[in-house]
C-alpha positions in Angstrom: 98.0 116.8 115.9 101.7 116.8 116.1 104.6 115.6 113.8 106.9 112.9 114.8 110.6 113.6 114.9 111.9 112.9 111.6 108.6 112.3 109.9 107.2 114.5 107.3 103.5 113.8 108.0 101.5 114.9 111.1 100.2 112.4 113.6 97.4 112.3 115.9 97.9 111.5 119.6 95.3 109.6 121.3 94.2 110.5 124.9 95.0 108.0 127.6 91.3 106.9 127.7 91.4 106.3 124.1 94.7 104.3 124.3 93.2 102.2 127.1 90.0 101.6 124.9 92.3 100.4 122.2 94.3 98.1 124.4 91.0 96.4 125.8 89.3 96.2 122.3 92.4 94.6 120.7 92.3 91.8 123.4 88.7 91.2 122.7 88.8 90.5 119.0 88.8 86.6 118.5 91.8 85.3 116.3 89.2 83.7 114.0 87.9 87.1 113.1 91.4 88.5 112.2 90.9 87.5 108.5 92.7 90.5 107.1 89.9 91.0 104.5 90.9 92.5 101.4 88.9 94.9 99.2 85.9 97.1 100.2 84.0 96.3 103.4 80.8 97.2 105.1 80.9 98.0 108.8 77.8 98.0 111.1 78.5 99.2 114.7 76.0 99.3 117.5 77.4 101.4 120.2 75.7 101.2 123.7 76.9 104.1 126.0 76.5 104.3 129.7 75.1 107.8 129.4 73.8 110.3 126.9 77.1 112.0 126.8 79.0 109.6 124.3 82.6 109.7 124.7 83.8 107.0 122.1 84.1 108.1 118.5 83.2 105.4 116.1 86.6 106.1 114.1 88.6 104.7 117.0 86.8 101.3 116.6 87.4 101.5 112.8 91.0 102.0 113.7 91.2 99.0 116.2 89.9 96.7 113.5 92.8 97.1 111.0 96.2 95.4 110.8 98.7 96.7 113.7 102.3 97.5 112.3 105.6 98.1 114.0 108.7 99.6 112.8 111.6 97.1 112.5 114.9 98.6 111.3 114.2 100.5 108.2 110.8 98.9 107.4 107.8 97.7 109.1 106.4 94.2 110.3 103.0 93.0 111.0 102.5 93.0 114.6 98.9 91.9 114.8 96.6 91.0 111.9 93.4 92.9 111.8 89.9 92.2 110.6 90.7 94.1 107.5 94.1 95.5 106.4 93.2 99.3 106.5 90.3 101.4 107.6 90.3 103.0 104.1 88.7 99.8 102.9 85.3 100.9 104.7 83.3 102.0 101.9 79.9 101.7 103.8 79.2 102.2 107.4 76.2 102.0 109.6 76.4 103.4 113.2 73.7 103.0 115.7 73.9 104.5 119.2 72.0 103.2 122.3 72.2 103.4 126.2 72.9 100.7 128.3 74.0 101.8 131.8 74.7 98.3 133.0 76.5 97.0 130.0 78.1 99.7 127.7 79.6 98.0 124.7 80.4 98.1 120.9 78.9 95.4 118.7 80.7 95.2 115.3 79.9 93.3 112.1 82.1 93.5 109.2 81.5 92.0 105.6 83.2 92.3 102.4 81.1 94.1 99.6 83.2 94.1 96.4 81.6 91.1 94.7 78.1 92.6 95.8 78.9 95.8 94.2 80.2 94.4 90.9 83.6 95.9 91.7 86.8 93.9 90.7 89.2 94.3 93.6 92.8 93.5 93.4 94.4 91.4 96.1 96.8 93.2 98.3 99.6 91.5 96.8 98.6 92.6 93.2 98.2 96.1 94.7 101.7 96.0 96.2 103.3 94.8 93.2 101.5 97.5 91.2 103.1 100.1 93.4 106.3 98.5 93.1 106.5 97.0 96.7 107.3 93.6 97.9 104.2 91.7 98.9 103.7 91.3 102.7 104.6 87.6 103.5 104.3 88.2 107.3 100.9 86.3 107.5 99.6 83.7 105.3 95.9 84.2 103.9 93.2 82.8 106.4 89.7 81.7 105.8 87.1 84.4 106.1 84.8 83.5 108.9 81.9 85.8 109.6 82.7 88.7 111.9 
């Protein structure tokens, strides 16, 4: 963990192997799955490793599924929409590990759970207004296909 120059909060540096995984994983998420879900979500991960010595942490997968932002001038802009907006939306997670020497992989299911739990969830725009920010207009809402 290190602090970036000029920033007050610490940052985590990913290993080169983790960065390579992120790049590969981002390419494999279909555009129709990038629904930018709002509110609480349930994530089910089935991770199949090549060996009994797992080297992939599920938090990296959760990170890959969220919106990607880039710095632009004094603000930020949406660089790539995610399956959900932020990994803090994950309220329920099920992680299963297996071994598949021939085809190591991660299978991911994401579904909204707010209505099922009886939780009233404000939209991202309502939440941003409440915090005094301008709503993000970078990407229009899209239909929510099964992920």
